[in-house]
N, C-alpha and C positions, 0 to 999 in steps of 0.2 A: 332732772331724773326722768327717764322714759318709763312708759307703762310696764315694759318688760322688766326693767330694773326694779321697779316698785313691787311687782308681783313676786320676784324672787327674793326680795329682801327678807321676807318672813316665811319663806317656803311656799307650799302650795295650798295651805289651809285657807278656805274662804274667810274673808275678814269684812267687818263692818267699816263704814266710813270713819268712825271715831278711832277704831283700831289702826287703820292705815295711817291716819295722821299722827297718832301717838307713836307708833312703831318707827316712823320716819324721823322722830325727834328725840329718841332715847340716846343720851350721851353715855350714860353708865347704867346698865340694867341693875335693878335691885335684886339682892339675894338674901335668902333666909328671912323673908318677911319685910325687908327694907324697901323703901320706895324707889322707883326709877328716878334718875336724874334727867330731866327733860329740858331740851333747848327751847328758848322762847324767841320767836321771830319778831315780835313787836310788843313794846310796852307803852301803854297810854297813861299819862299822868294828869292829875288835876289838883286843885288847891287843898282839898280836904284830907286826903290820905297820904300825901307825899312829904309834908314837913318833917315828920319824925324819921322817915327813911333818909332824907337828905342829911339830917343831923347825924344819923348813924354813920354815914359815909364820912362826914366831916370829922367826927371823933376818931375814926380809924384812919383818917388821911387817905381815903381811897377815892379814885375817880370812877365815873361810870364806865362799865366795860364796853358798851356799844352805843355811843351817842347817835349813830345813824339808825338805830333800831328803837329809839326812844323819842316820843313827842309829847309835849304838854299843851293843854288848852285850859282856859278858864271857863268853868261852866256851872259849878254848883252854887256859887255865891255871887253870881253876876246880876246886876239890876237890869230890868227891862227898859227903863227910860234913862236918859241922860248918861249914856255909857262912857262919855268922855269926861264926865265930872267926877267929883270925889264921892266914893261910895259911902252912903249915909250910915249904914250899920257897921259898927266898929269891928265886930268879929269877922264879918264878911270882908271888910276892907283889909284887915290884918292878914287874913288867909291869902287873898289875892296878891297883896304886896309881898308876902313871904315867898309865894311861888315865883314871882318875877325875880326876886333877889337870888333865889336858889338856882333858877334856870340860867341866869347870867353868870353866877359863880361857877357852875359846873358845865356850862356850855351846851345846855339842853335847848333844842329848838322849841319855841313856845309861840302859840297863837293867842295874843292878848285881846282884850276888848278893843273894838275898832278895826282889828285885822279882819279882812274879808274871809279868811279861812278859820276864824274863831267860831266855836259853836259847841253844841252838846258832844261830849267826848265819844259817844257811840254812833254819832252821825258823821262827825268829821272824818273818821277812818274810811268808811265807805265812799263818801263824797269825794275825797282826795285820791281814791284808788290805792290807799295804804292797806286796806283790808282785802285779802285775796284768798282763794281756796287753798286748803292744805296747810295754812299757817297755824301757828300757836300764838294766841294773843291774850295778854293779861292786862288788868287794870285794877286799881283799888276801888272797885265798884261792882256789886253783884250782877248788874245788868250788862256786863261785858258779854254775856251770852248772846246779845244782839248780833254780833259779828258771825255767829254760827250760821246765819242765813246764807253765807257765802261758801259754806263747806269748810270753815275754819273751826279749830277747836279753841274756843274762847271762853274764859271764865274769870270771875272776880277773885281777888286775892287780898290778904290782910297786909297791914303796914309793914310787918317784919318781912313778909314775902316780897313786897315791893322793893325793899332794900336789898334783898338777896338777888333779885333779878337785876337791879341797878349794878350791883357789884360783880355779878358772874354771868349774866344773861342766861342763867339756868334756874331750875326750880325742882326740888325733890318732891315727888308726888306719887301717891299710891294710885293704881289704876282704878278708873271708874267702871261701874257696871253700865251695860247698855240696854236701852229700852226703845223698841220700835213703836212709833205712833202711826199706824196705818190708816190713812183717810182716803177712801176710794169713793168715786162718784162725782157728781156735779153740784156745785154750790148754787143755791137759789139766788135770785136777785135780792140784794140787801144783806146777804150773809157774807161775812168777811173773815179775814184771818183772826180778828179778835174773837169772833164767835167760835172758831175752831178751838182756840186755846182755852176759852172758858168752858167749852164742852169737855175738853181733856181734863181740866182741873176738877170739874164737877164729877167726872168718872173716877179719877184716881185720888182726888183729895189734894189739899195744899201741901201735904208731906209725902205724897205718893211717888214723887220723883227723887226723893232724897238718896244721894249716892249714885245717881244715874246721869248719863248723858242721854238726852232724848233725841232720837233721829226721826224727823217728820218725813213720812213717805206717802206715796200713792198719787193717783191722778189729780185729786183735789189740791194737793200741795204743789204739784208741778204747774198747776194753772195759776198760782199766785204770782203777783209781781214781787220784785225784790223788796219793796216797801212792806208788803204784806208779810213776807217771810221774816223780815227784821222784827216786825211787831210780835210775831208768834214766838220767835226765838228769844226775844227780850223777855217775854212773859213766862218763859220756862221756869224762871226763878220763883214765880208765884205758885208753881207746882212743887216747889222744894228741890228741883233739879239743880245740878251744878252747871249744866250747859245744855243748849239745844242746837241741833244742826240740821241743815238741809243739803242734800247732795248738789254739787254744782252742775249746771246744765246750760243750754244756750241762753236762757234768760239771764243767768249769772254773767256769762261772758259778755253779752251785749251791754249789760249795766257797767261793767268794769272797763271795757275797751275805750281807749281814748282819754281816760282820766289822767290827771297830772302824774301820778306815781305808778301807773300801770305799765307793764312791759310794752316795748315797741318793736315793730318789725319782726326780725327773726326770733327775738327773745319772746315775743308774744306767741308765736307759733309753738315754740317749745313749751311755754307755760301752759297753753291750752291742751297740748298733748298730755302733759302730766295731770292736769286737772281732770281730764276725761277718765283717768285711771282711778280716781278717788271714790266714786260711788260704790256702795256696798256690793260685794260679790254675791252672785247667785249661790244660795246654799249657806250663806253665813248665818250663824246662830246668835240671836240676841238673848240676853238674860231674861228679858220680859217683853211681851208684845201686847198691845191693845188695838182694838179695831173700832173705827167710827165710820158710819155710813153718811157720807156728805149729802146724799140725796134727801136725808131726813132732817138735816140741821136747820134750825131756825135762828134768828137773831137771839142772842143770849143777854140776859140782864141780871145783875147781882142785886139781891134783895137785902143782903146783910152787910157785914163789915170786913169780909175777906173774899178773895176771888173764888173760893170754893163754894160760897153760898150764892149760887146762881141757878137760874132756871130759864127755859125758853120763854120768849115774850108772850106766847099764847097761854102759858101756865098761870097759876095763882101763887100768892105768897104762901110758902109751906108753914105748917104748924110744928112747934117743937115736938108734938106727939108723933110726928111722922118719922122721927129719928129713933133708931134702936139704941145707939150708944148714948150712955148717960151724959158724957162730956159734950156730945153733939147737941143733945137736948138743951143743956145749960147754955151753950154757945148761941143756939138759935133764940132762946128766950132773951138773952142779953142783946143780941143783934136787933131783934124786933123792937125791943124797948128803945134802943139807941136811935134806930131809924124811924121810930114812931109809925110803924106799920102794923096792920092786923092780918093774922093768918086768914087765908081764903080770899084776900083781895086780888082781883085779876090784875096782872102786871100792867096791862094796857090802860088801866084806869088810874094808875098812880101818876100824878102830875109831875112834870119836870120843872123845878124852880131854879136850879143852878147847874151850869155845865162847866166842868173843869177839864182842860186839856193838859194831860200830863206831859212834862217836858222830856221825859225819857221814853215812854211807851208810845205816845200818840203825837210825836213831834214832827212827823213827816207830812208834807203838804197833802198827799193822797188821803191820809187819815182825817 
């Protein structure tokens, strides 16, 4: 689709990135309060949320609608060591073996342990060039939002929805609201994408993004690598959002070009032309906007038990009395007790005894 065709599809009204991708995938518009029926470009499967969906197809004697738009990888219950041996944990072994049997029975492409293309489900897509701007991508995992770093509309779905996409390659959905996260300025040395998203969550709260697609915009966002953008979009879920997105640009194109499943030759040129039409139009209206000054951002550290309980590294551990809302006070009291921290302690003076690298959010080498 050319940029001219894309612009005329929904008339002349300026649209956001999320609206453009949504509009391009509506199969049947919803009427009288009903949801739109949206076409899905790529479904990613793993061993935890797919067994019931496969069983549903088996009961109804239905095949997968588009095997070419479905890919499975083993990633939630996989061991770190001895990947060619028998998985010790019975539950994990059962889930892995079930996925393998289902993939074989239904003809689904699968990357199993030992396959060089096996990996974390939200890293496999980008690394293989399966994730591209303007796509709709779903998976039975909330952090599917990671793929939004490429300008894709990507979100987690439930098991019944996984089955629906398997059977029809579509999904009935009510439109999301849109929120612009404007981050202008230059990040200081040592300040990363992780600090941007923790600053966002600290400002809007862990439920502030509920019902929204967040679009990260501004000079500080454009300066991020694709790895940084993936980390930020991944953690949109910790803000309660359904998805996070970054408009595709030259950084995006450079990352995708030459990857296994990326368009080649003339098809590449056509794809880039379309991708360049996706960024939010001048004058497009978001349902909500927030603004963050990148020049003032510091490394953020969480003192509590959820991502919203975070402060800049130069600050101190807050007191429950600092919070006006009674629920926030109680949450702070419980968090401080659990973390064994005292209000007023400088964050820089808290010793680090354990470092945990999350397999979903902090899985890329750069992080």
